[in-house]
Residue frames as qw, qx, qy, qz and C-alpha x, y, z in Angstrom:
[[0.136, -0.894, -0.385, 0.185, -130.23, -12.97, 87.31],
 [0.460, 0.514, 0.039, 0.723, -128.88, -9.79, 85.65],
 [0.325, -0.494, -0.347, 0.728, -127.81, -6.92, 87.99],
 [0.168, 0.799, 0.380, 0.436, -129.67, -3.72, 87.28],
 [0.393, 0.080, -0.321, 0.858, -127.56, -0.76, 88.55],
 [0.254, -0.394, -0.023, -0.883, -130.53, 1.56, 89.03],
 [0.782, -0.420, -0.353, -0.295, -132.49, -1.09, 90.92],
 [0.741, -0.134, -0.442, 0.487, -129.42, -1.79, 93.03],
 [0.135, 0.267, -0.202, 0.933, -129.10, 1.94, 93.87],
 [0.538, -0.434, -0.159, -0.706, -132.70, 2.05, 94.91],
 [0.860, -0.292, -0.419, 0.002, -132.28, -1.11, 96.96],
 [0.563, 0.082, -0.400, 0.719, -129.11, 0.14, 98.57],
 [0.106, -0.363, 0.097, -0.921, -130.79, 3.41, 99.45],
 [0.710, -0.424, -0.227, -0.515, -133.89, 1.66, 100.89],
 [0.825, -0.210, -0.464, 0.244, -131.74, -0.73, 102.91],
 [0.397, 0.084, -0.372, 0.835, -129.88, 2.17, 104.45],
 [0.189, 0.137, 0.321, -0.918, -132.75, 4.61, 104.95],
 [0.111, 0.424, 0.889, 0.128, -136.21, 3.06, 104.59],
 [0.176, -0.075, -0.129, -0.973, -138.83, 5.34, 103.11],
 [0.468, 0.255, 0.602, -0.595, -142.50, 5.40, 104.18],
 [0.425, 0.353, 0.804, 0.220, -144.99, 3.76, 101.88],
 [0.226, 0.876, 0.383, -0.186, -146.53, 7.13, 101.14],
 [0.187, -0.705, 0.339, 0.594, -143.28, 8.70, 99.93],
 [0.716, 0.644, -0.102, -0.249, -142.84, 8.97, 96.17],
 [0.929, 0.052, 0.184, 0.317, -140.42, 6.67, 94.45],
 [0.304, -0.645, 0.326, 0.622, -136.95, 8.13, 93.67],
 [0.660, 0.710, -0.006, -0.245, -136.71, 9.27, 90.09],
 [0.886, 0.118, 0.225, 0.387, -134.32, 7.61, 87.70],
 [0.387, 0.835, -0.018, 0.392, -133.14, 11.00, 86.51],
 [0.393, -0.852, 0.318, -0.137, -131.40, 11.68, 89.84],
 [0.816, -0.317, 0.460, 0.149, -129.58, 8.35, 89.88],
 [0.792, 0.393, 0.310, 0.349, -128.55, 8.66, 86.23],
 [0.120, 0.986, -0.110, 0.029, -126.92, 12.06, 86.52],
 [0.278, -0.667, 0.677, 0.142, -123.61, 10.38, 87.49],
 [0.818, 0.414, -0.247, -0.312, -122.78, 8.27, 84.50],
 [0.609, 0.376, -0.664, 0.216, -119.79, 6.54, 85.96],
 [0.758, -0.622, 0.081, -0.179, -119.21, 4.58, 89.06],
 [0.025, 0.672, -0.728, 0.132, -115.99, 3.53, 90.74],
 [0.554, 0.077, -0.829, 0.022, -114.93, -0.01, 91.52],
 [0.001, -0.035, -0.746, 0.665, -115.76, 0.68, 95.20],
 [0.522, 0.138, 0.122, -0.833, -119.28, 1.79, 94.24],
 [0.697, 0.156, -0.575, -0.398, -119.72, -1.35, 92.08],
 [0.398, 0.073, -0.870, 0.282, -118.49, -3.57, 94.84],
 [0.196, 0.065, 0.581, -0.787, -120.81, -1.94, 97.41],
 [0.663, 0.153, -0.127, -0.722, -123.80, -2.34, 95.07],
 [0.639, 0.148, -0.742, -0.138, -122.84, -6.00, 94.46],
 [0.212, 0.012, -0.838, 0.502, -122.51, -6.75, 98.17],
 [0.399, 0.103, 0.336, -0.847, -125.90, -5.00, 98.83],
 [0.708, 0.165, -0.426, -0.539, -127.49, -7.06, 96.08],
 [0.532, 0.114, -0.834, 0.089, -126.10, -10.20, 97.59],
 [0.004, 0.004, 0.723, -0.691, -127.28, -9.32, 101.08],
 [0.489, 0.263, 0.270, -0.787, -130.82, -8.56, 99.86],
 [0.364, 0.159, -0.759, -0.516, -131.17, -11.40, 97.33],
 [0.849, -0.118, -0.037, -0.514, -134.10, -13.89, 97.41],
 [0.380, -0.436, 0.812, -0.077, -132.82, -17.04, 99.24],
 [0.764, 0.233, 0.585, -0.141, -134.97, -19.15, 96.98],
 [0.696, 0.662, 0.157, 0.229, -133.47, -17.64, 93.82],
 [0.504, -0.677, 0.173, 0.508, -129.93, -16.81, 94.66],
 [0.309, 0.833, -0.329, -0.320, -127.65, -14.92, 92.24],
 [0.940, 0.275, -0.017, 0.202, -125.66, -17.00, 89.73],
 [0.507, -0.710, 0.222, 0.436, -122.01, -16.63, 90.76],
 [0.589, 0.164, 0.492, 0.620, -120.91, -17.07, 87.14],
 [0.187, 0.820, 0.369, 0.396, -122.88, -13.99, 86.11],
 [0.393, -0.904, 0.006, 0.167, -121.50, -12.05, 89.06],
 [0.601, -0.406, 0.396, 0.563, -117.91, -12.84, 88.03],
 [0.476, 0.477, 0.530, 0.514, -118.75, -12.11, 84.41],
 [0.001, -0.939, -0.257, -0.227, -120.07, -8.72, 85.26],
 [0.508, -0.792, 0.164, 0.296, -117.12, -7.97, 87.46],
 [0.632, -0.085, 0.484, 0.599, -114.74, -8.92, 84.67],
 [0.303, 0.699, 0.463, 0.453, -116.70, -6.77, 82.17],
 [0.224, -0.968, -0.113, 0.008, -116.60, -3.82, 84.60],
 [0.614, -0.557, 0.325, 0.456, -112.80, -4.22, 85.07],
 [0.566, 0.212, 0.530, 0.594, -112.24, -4.58, 81.38],
 [0.155, 0.867, 0.338, 0.332, -114.30, -1.32, 80.71],
 [0.404, -0.890, 0.063, 0.202, -112.31, 0.47, 83.41],
 [0.619, -0.360, 0.428, 0.551, -109.02, -0.55, 81.89],
 [0.453, 0.498, 0.512, 0.534, -110.13, 0.29, 78.32],
 [0.016, -0.964, -0.231, -0.130, -111.13, 3.78, 79.51],
 [0.509, -0.743, 0.240, 0.362, -107.79, 4.27, 81.22],
 [0.621, 0.004, 0.522, 0.585, -105.98, 3.15, 78.08],
 [0.305, 0.732, 0.434, 0.428, -107.98, 5.57, 75.90],
 [0.248, -0.965, -0.061, 0.068, -107.28, 8.37, 78.32],
 [0.593, -0.519, 0.388, 0.478, -103.51, 7.64, 78.24],
 [0.563, 0.301, 0.536, 0.553, -103.57, 7.50, 74.49],
 [0.120, 0.904, 0.319, 0.256, -105.34, 10.89, 74.23],
 [0.405, -0.877, 0.139, 0.219, -102.77, 12.41, 76.61],
 [0.635, -0.223, 0.485, 0.559, -99.89, 10.96, 74.58],
 [0.426, 0.582, 0.484, 0.495, -101.39, 12.26, 71.35],
 [0.099, -0.979, -0.167, -0.065, -101.93, 15.74, 72.87],
 [0.513, -0.706, 0.319, 0.371, -98.28, 15.84, 74.20],
 [0.658, 0.088, 0.510, 0.547, -96.97, 14.69, 70.75],
 [0.316, 0.796, 0.380, 0.349, -98.48, 17.80, 69.23],
 [0.372, -0.847, 0.005, 0.380, -96.47, 20.19, 71.47],
 [0.270, -0.573, 0.435, 0.640, -94.36, 22.43, 69.19],
 [0.338, 0.258, 0.774, 0.469, -96.09, 21.16, 66.05],
 [0.272, 0.151, -0.142, -0.940, -98.07, 23.39, 63.70],
 [0.203, 0.344, 0.915, -0.061, -101.68, 22.26, 63.61],
 [0.275, -0.166, -0.337, -0.885, -104.79, 23.29, 61.74],
 [0.088, 0.288, 0.835, -0.461, -107.96, 23.15, 63.79],
 [0.102, -0.518, -0.617, -0.584, -111.54, 23.54, 62.59],
 [0.181, 0.034, 0.391, -0.902, -113.73, 26.15, 64.20],
 [0.076, 0.364, 0.928, 0.012, -117.04, 24.54, 64.63],
 [0.157, 0.680, 0.410, -0.587, -118.78, 27.89, 64.23],
 [0.598, 0.718, 0.338, 0.109, -118.51, 28.07, 60.46],
 [0.055, -0.926, 0.271, 0.258, -115.27, 30.15, 60.65],
 [0.654, 0.602, -0.457, 0.040, -112.16, 29.53, 58.64],
 [0.908, -0.246, -0.226, 0.253, -109.78, 26.92, 60.15],
 [0.215, -0.929, 0.296, -0.047, -107.03, 28.21, 62.39],
 [0.878, 0.193, -0.273, 0.343, -103.43, 27.21, 61.95],
 [0.184, -0.856, 0.360, -0.322, -100.89, 27.77, 64.73],
 [0.458, 0.331, -0.773, 0.288, -98.37, 26.14, 66.93],
 [0.733, -0.542, -0.389, -0.129, -99.40, 24.03, 69.82],
 [0.097, 0.665, -0.427, 0.606, -97.92, 25.77, 72.84],
 [0.262, -0.220, 0.764, -0.547, -99.55, 23.76, 75.74],
 [0.481, -0.242, -0.777, -0.324, -101.93, 21.00, 76.50],
 [0.394, -0.345, 0.362, -0.771, -104.54, 21.64, 79.07],
 [0.441, -0.052, -0.896, -0.023, -105.25, 18.41, 81.01],
 [0.217, -0.161, 0.502, -0.822, -107.42, 19.96, 83.78],
 [0.726, 0.025, 0.083, -0.682, -110.59, 18.18, 82.70],
 [0.518, 0.264, -0.800, -0.148, -109.01, 14.78, 81.91],
 [0.002, -0.040, 0.892, -0.451, -109.73, 13.36, 85.37],
 [0.485, 0.286, 0.441, -0.700, -113.40, 14.20, 84.94],
 [0.634, 0.314, 0.702, 0.081, -113.47, 12.42, 81.53],
 [0.408, 0.877, 0.028, -0.251, -112.98, 15.38, 79.19],
 [0.837, 0.339, 0.063, 0.424, -110.43, 15.12, 76.42],
 [0.488, -0.397, 0.032, 0.777, -107.19, 17.15, 76.63],
 [0.307, 0.915, 0.252, -0.068, -107.47, 20.56, 75.13],
 [0.667, 0.169, 0.142, 0.711, -104.77, 22.05, 72.88],
 [0.099, -0.860, -0.065, 0.497, -103.55, 25.70, 73.36],
 [0.662, 0.447, 0.365, 0.478, -102.84, 27.07, 69.94],
 [0.264, -0.383, 0.008, 0.885, -100.80, 30.17, 69.36],
 [0.093, -0.094, -0.411, -0.902, -102.88, 32.96, 67.87],
 [0.511, -0.444, -0.559, -0.479, -106.05, 31.95, 69.63],
 [0.300, -0.385, 0.509, -0.709, -107.53, 32.50, 73.03],
 [0.878, -0.085, 0.045, -0.470, -109.65, 29.37, 72.72],
 [0.345, -0.337, 0.876, 0.005, -108.65, 25.80, 73.56],
 [0.700, 0.270, -0.395, -0.530, -109.39, 23.02, 71.11],
 [0.852, -0.186, 0.473, -0.126, -110.08, 19.26, 71.71],
 [0.363, -0.325, 0.772, 0.409, -107.97, 16.78, 69.82],
 [0.510, 0.439, 0.738, 0.047, -110.96, 15.98, 67.67],
 [0.279, 0.910, 0.140, -0.271, -110.79, 19.46, 66.07],
 [0.233, -0.587, 0.597, 0.494, -107.27, 18.85, 64.61],
 [0.809, 0.533, 0.148, -0.200, -107.54, 18.42, 60.90],
 [0.753, 0.541, -0.220, 0.303, -103.75, 18.66, 59.99],
 [0.649, -0.699, 0.182, 0.240, -100.47, 18.27, 61.87],
 [0.608, 0.685, -0.286, 0.282, -97.04, 19.48, 60.64],
 [0.800, -0.525, 0.020, 0.289, -94.29, 18.08, 62.82],
 [0.133, 0.896, -0.409, -0.113, -91.04, 20.00, 62.71],
 [0.889, 0.303, -0.303, 0.164, -88.30, 17.94, 61.14],
 [0.735, -0.579, 0.039, 0.352, -85.42, 17.10, 63.40],
 [0.254, 0.931, -0.263, 0.009, -82.57, 19.61, 62.73],
 [0.908, 0.005, -0.062, 0.415, -79.20, 18.29, 61.93],
 [0.410, -0.669, 0.037, 0.619, -76.22, 20.42, 62.89],
 [0.224, -0.314, 0.417, 0.823, -75.68, 23.26, 60.49],
 [0.035, -0.277, -0.701, -0.657, -78.94, 22.94, 58.59],
 [0.380, -0.067, 0.180, -0.905, -82.27, 24.63, 58.96],
 [0.296, 0.212, 0.902, -0.234, -85.31, 22.61, 60.01],
 [0.365, -0.009, -0.439, -0.821, -88.17, 22.12, 57.55],
 [0.613, -0.020, 0.503, -0.609, -91.58, 20.95, 58.66],
 [0.091, 0.029, -0.943, -0.318, -92.79, 17.55, 57.63],
 [0.565, -0.116, -0.069, -0.814, -96.45, 17.10, 57.02],
 [0.091, -0.096, -0.985, 0.109, -98.73, 14.54, 58.49],
 [0.507, -0.331, -0.224, -0.764, -102.54, 14.15, 58.87],
 [0.358, -0.162, 0.752, -0.530, -104.50, 12.84, 61.74]]
């Protein structure tokens, strides 16, 4: 028996607050507005499903454990991708980057002066603050990176080129 998250949400809601038979069914658009759930939400849905399962057709524990493992794996993969994008954004600090303007304008070249991570917790990528622009750019807009070469004592630094 596969777990259906939308069905679980409806069942959990009906178990908590029963609705009269004449009331319209909850729309799936409302429950799909939040695209991510936490591990606590998942466990609550799972326990509600187990409490309301058909005793003649119980859930397969193997499938339950498989789904829990898949959920955990997805959560860890998302955290790893988020950490990687933060590390990439931080590695651009002080580098000269060329970013594309998606509005058909010429690409902008400037030095990365800061990384805005205010939306990262909500799932947005880090935004680069580039000198010479009032706009912030996601990492995906970077087309060229020029890292400053490490300066040895008594010599001038020359930038080394790299592409993303």
